[in-house]
Every structure is written in C-alpha cells, then in structure tokens.
C-alpha positions in Angstrom: 40.8 32.7 39.4 43.8 31.7 37.4 43.9 28.3 39.0 40.2 27.7 38.1 40.9 28.8 34.5 43.8 26.4 34.4 41.7 23.5 35.7 39.0 24.3 33.2 41.5 24.2 30.4 42.9 20.9 31.6 39.4 19.4 31.8 38.6 20.5 28.2 41.9 19.2 27.0 41.4 15.8 28.7 37.8 15.6 27.4 38.9 16.3 23.9 41.8 13.8 24.1 39.3 11.1 25.2 37.2 11.5 22.1 37.6 8.9 19.3 39.5 10.3 16.3 38.1 10.6 12.8 34.4 10.7 14.0 33.4 12.1 10.6 34.3 8.8 9.0 32.3 6.7 11.4 28.7 5.4 11.1 26.2 5.1 14.0 22.8 3.4 13.7 20.1 4.6 16.2 16.7 3.1 16.7 13.7 5.1 18.0 14.5 8.5 16.5 11.0 9.8 16.0 11.3 11.8 19.2 13.0 11.9 22.6 16.4 10.6 23.4 17.1 9.1 20.0 16.0 12.1 18.1 18.2 14.5 20.1 21.2 12.1 19.9 20.9 11.9 16.2 21.0 15.7 15.9 24.0 16.0 18.2 26.0 13.4 16.4 25.3 15.1 13.1 26.7 18.3 14.6 29.8 16.3 15.5 30.2 15.4 11.8 29.3 11.7 12.2 27.4 9.7 9.6 24.1 9.0 11.3 21.7 6.3 10.2 18.5 7.0 12.0 15.6 4.5 12.3 12.2 5.9 12.8 8.9 4.1 13.5 6.8 6.5 11.4 7.1 8.2 8.0 6.3 11.5 9.7 9.0 11.2 12.2 11.5 10.2 9.5 10.7 13.2 7.3 10.8 15.7 10.2 14.2 14.5 11.4 15.6 14.6 7.9 14.4 18.2 7.5 15.9 19.2 10.8 19.4 17.9 10.0 21.7 17.6 7.0 22.8 15.2 4.3 25.0 13.5 6.9 21.9 11.9 8.4 19.9 9.3 6.5 16.7 7.7 7.8 14.9 4.4 7.4 11.7 3.0 8.8 11.9 0.3 11.4 9.5 -1.7 13.4 11.6 -3.7 15.9 8.7 -6.2 16.5 8.9 -7.4 12.9 11.7 -9.7 11.8 11.4 -8.7 8.1 11.6 -5.0 9.0 14.8 -5.6 11.1 16.4 -7.7 8.3 15.6 -5.0 5.8 17.1 -2.3 8.1 20.2 -4.4 8.6 20.7 -4.8 4.9 20.3 -1.1 4.4 22.9 -0.4 7.0 25.2 -2.9 5.4 24.9 -1.2 2.1 25.7 2.2 3.7 28.7 1.2 5.7 30.4 -1.3 3.4 33.6 -2.9 4.5 34.1 -0.1 7.1 31.6 -1.6 9.4 29.3 0.1 12.0 31.0 2.1 14.7 28.0 2.2 17.1 24.6 0.6 17.4 22.3 2.5 19.8 19.3 0.5 20.8 17.0 3.3 22.0 13.5 2.2 20.8 11.1 1.5 23.6 7.6 1.6 25.1 6.4 1.8 28.7 2.8 1.0 28.5 0.6 -0.7 29.6 1.8 -0.7 33.2 0.0 -1.2 36.5 -0.6 -3.9 39.1 0.4 -7.2 37.5 -2.9 -9.0 38.3 -4.7 -6.3 36.3 -2.8 -7.1 33.2 -3.0 -9.8 30.5 -0.3 -11.8 28.8 -0.8 -9.6 25.7 -0.1 -6.5 27.8 3.2 -7.9 28.8 4.1 -9.2 25.3 3.4 -5.8 23.8 6.1 -4.1 25.9 8.6 -7.0 26.0 8.5 -7.5 22.2 9.7 -3.9 21.7 12.0 -3.3 24.7 13.7 -6.7 24.9 13.0 -9.1 22.0 13.3 -6.3 19.4 16.5 -5.0 21.0 18.0 -8.5 20.9 17.0 -9.2 17.3 18.4 -5.8 16.1 21.6 -6.4 18.0 22.1 -9.9 16.5 21.6 -8.6 13.0 24.0 -5.7 13.5 26.8 -7.4 15.5 28.8 -8.6 12.5 29.0 -5.0 11.3 29.9 -3.7 14.7 32.6 -6.4 15.1 34.1 -5.3 11.7 34.5 -1.8 13.0 35.6 -2.9 16.5 32.9 -0.5 17.7 30.3 -0.4 20.4 26.8 -1.3 21.4 24.7 1.1 23.5 21.6 -0.3 25.1 18.8 1.8 26.7 17.8 0.1 29.9 16.3 2.0 32.9 16.4 2.2 36.6 13.4 -0.1 36.2 16.0 -2.6 35.1 17.6 -2.7 38.6 14.5 -2.1 40.8 11.1 -3.4 39.9 9.1 -0.4 41.1 6.0 -1.0 39.0 4.2 -4.0 37.6 3.8 -4.8 33.9 6.2 -5.7 31.1 8.4 -2.6 31.4 10.6 -3.6 34.4 10.6 -7.2 33.2 11.9 -6.2 29.8 14.6 -3.9 31.3 15.9 -6.6 33.6 16.2 -8.6 30.5 18.1 -5.8 28.7 20.5 -5.8 31.6 21.2 -9.5 31.4 21.5 -9.5 27.6 23.9 -6.5 27.7 26.1 -8.1 30.4 26.4 -11.4 28.5 27.2 -9.9 25.1 29.7 -7.4 26.7 31.7 -10.4 28.0 31.4 -12.3 24.7 32.4 -9.3 22.6 35.4 -8.3 24.7 37.9 -10.3 22.7 36.5 -8.8 19.4 37.3 -5.3 20.7 33.6 -4.4 20.9 32.4 -2.4 23.9 28.9 -2.5 25.4 27.3 0.3 27.5 24.1 0.3 29.4 22.0 3.4 30.1 19.9 3.3 33.3 18.2 6.7 33.5 15.8 7.7 36.2 12.3 9.0 35.5 12.3 11.3 32.5 9.3 12.7 30.6 9.3 11.4 27.0 6.8 9.9 24.6 7.4 6.5 26.2 4.8 7.6 28.8 2.2 7.9 26.1 -0.2 10.7 25.2 -3.4 9.3 26.9 -4.2 10.6 30.4 -3.1 8.3 33.2 -6.6 8.3 34.7 -8.2 7.1 31.5 -5.5 4.3 31.0 -6.0 3.1 34.6 -9.8 3.3 34.3 -9.7 1.0 31.3 -7.6 -1.5 33.2 -9.9 -1.4 36.2 -13.1 -1.7 34.3 -12.1 -4.8 32.4 -11.2 -6.7 35.6 -13.5 -9.5 36.9 -15.7 -8.4 39.7 -14.0 -10.8 42.1 -10.6 -9.1 41.4 -12.2 -5.6 41.9 -13.6 -6.7 45.2 -10.3 -8.0 46.4 -8.6 -4.7 45.7 -11.4 -2.3 46.3 -12.2 1.0 44.7 -10.0 3.0 47.1 -7.0 0.9 46.0 -7.7 1.9 42.4 -8.1 5.6 43.2 -5.0 5.9 45.4 -2.8 3.8 43.1 -3.9 6.0 40.1 -3.2 9.2 42.0 0.2 8.0 43.1 1.1 6.9 39.6 -0.1 10.3 38.2 2.1 12.1 40.7 5.1 10.1 39.9 4.7 10.8 36.1 4.2 14.5 36.8 7.5 14.6 38.7 9.3 13.1 35.7 12.2 15.3 34.6 11.3 17.1 31.4 14.9 18.1 30.5 16.5 15.1 28.8 19.9 16.6 28.1 21.6 14.6 30.9 20.5 11.3 29.3 21.6 12.4 25.8 24.9 13.5 27.2 25.5 9.9 28.4 24.4 8.4 25.1 26.8 10.7 23.3 29.7 9.9 25.6 29.1 6.2 25.1 29.3 6.7 21.3 32.2 9.1 21.0 34.4 8.4 24.0 37.6 6.2 23.7 36.7 4.9 27.2 32.9 4.5 27.4 31.5 3.4 30.7 29.8 0.1 31.2 26.8 1.8 33.0 25.5 5.3 33.0 22.9 6.5 35.6 21.6 10.0 34.6 19.1 11.6 36.9 19.2 12.5 40.6 16.5 9.9 41.4 18.7 7.2 39.7 21.7 8.1 41.9 20.0 8.8 45.2 16.9 6.5 45.1 17.0 3.6 42.7 20.7 2.6 43.0 20.5 2.6 46.8 17.3 0.6 46.7 18.9 -1.9 44.4 21.9 -2.4 46.8 19.9 -2.7 50.0 19.0 -6.1 51.4 15.9 -7.3 49.6 13.6 -7.3 52.7 14.5 -3.6 53.3 13.8 -2.7 49.6 10.5 -4.6 49.8 9.5 -2.8 52.9 10.3 0.7 51.4 8.5 0.0 48.1 5.5 -1.7 49.7 4.9 1.5 51.7 4.2 3.2 48.3 1.4 0.8 47.5 -2.2 1.2 48.9 -3.6 -1.5 51.1 -6.1 -3.7 49.3 -9.6 -4.2 50.6 -8.9 -8.0 51.0 -5.6 -7.6 52.8 -4.5 -9.5 55.9 
C-alpha cells in the first residue's frame, strides 16, 4: 500500500512539474464555445486561472457561458465562415493580449452534417461542412499566428478519427483529412518560432455536431431529393439499411466527453504537449488500426459495413 501511495505522489509531482508556469498570466482563444468540448474546456481553463477568450456562434451561447464562469473569461461572437467576422475577432484578441501575445489558439468549431453516401450529396452539402471545419480553421489560424508566435505558444486543432479513416461520405472526413495536412505543415513551419501544434483525433462522441434533427428524417430528405435513376440503382433496401446502421452508430457515440477535454487541456497547459491525441476506445482499437492496415484490407472491412446496392455486380 505504501508503494502505491508513493507512486501516486510521484505521478502527481511529475504531472504538476510538467505544467507551464504562470498560467494565470496567459491568454487562450477557443472557438466553438457554445456547447460541447469548447464550452467545457473554457470552464476548466478558467478554473486553472487562465485568461480565456471564448468565441461563440450565438448570442445565447455567449451569455450562458459568461454567466457560468467568471470575469477571467470574456466572450465574442464568431462565424468562422465569414472573413469579416474572423478579422474582427482577431482584432479583439489583439486588443486583449497586447504585446504579451496569445499563448494558445484552440480551433474547436465544427459541424458534421450533412453526411451520407457521396452520390446522394451536392457540392453545397460538401462546402457547408468544409467551410467550417477546414477553411474556417485555416483562416482563423492565419489571423492568429502572429499573436501565437509572439508568445511562443501553441495551436490546438480539432480533427477526428474521420481524419485518418474515411468511414462515411460527405464533407466531414474530407475536411478532417485537410485539418491533418494543414496541422502537419504548420507544425513544421512553426518549429523554429518555438510554436507547438497539436492535433486531436477523438473517436465517436455525442455532441451537438451530430445535430438535433432525427437521423431518419435527415436521411429521408437526402433520399427523396435524389433522381429516380439514382434511387433505382441503390434501391429502397439500401436506404433503409444504411439509415439504420448510421442510427446505431450515432446511438453508440460516447456521451461522456471528459476524455476529449482532458486531452485539449493537456495540449494547452503542458510543457510537452503531444503532437496527436486519440481519446476514445474506438479511436485506439478500431480507427487507428484501420488506418495502419494495408488499404485493400481496410477497404474490405469497411465495405462489409455498407449495404449491397440493388444495381451491384
């Protein structure tokens, strides 16, 4: 028992030693703080005494977060799909941090829908997701990098296991693969400026990114707008089975998001943040192995999840 206690004390000592000093003097800017990961991270960092600059998409989300925290947190409205909104937020951050610079930028804002078989989607469906998850993330980062460089701080980008394995059609995985590439490239470029870049690749967690509308209704809307020729090539059974499997996958999403927020917090406050974080058992035991297998093997496994179309060979 004494040995276990000693080990526990040593672990806490090491953990505390690995935390950046003077956190109460450092600023962190987080996007997507209305709910979910960003909301919880903002609250945790306030509890640590950090100066949190939280960007919300809605006035309601902004007011609620402000009420739930303290004067150490300030909020602003941000639409990451609009250049003028991003530039206004960057100027607001610049006014807050001054010559001290920005210790951490956390790109958390994201959407997941619409998703589904690629042929069922339109260009606009892809653009809607990519503009938030990838283009918005890039533009926010480019506007904030001078402030992060000044503080020799870090950038934390929210990717996904969908950024290493394309398990579903639509703009989500496309955008997350892009986040991976952008993050890898700026990590190498920022190395000599003393800036660290971390990527989060969580598994399947239940957050507002999945939307409030029922999956059956969303899929029905996609199905009904298809040309009859496309419907005939897939068949009604494909639609029903695909919808049911997608519904089951979303129902199995982990509702407890603490593991993801733990990783985000570590990336912000640790002296040695990791390059990649993979919270979630499905991330560790399903998606990462799938990403490392030979492509034909991965294709075979994932294709077994898809129904067989009516017009299949």
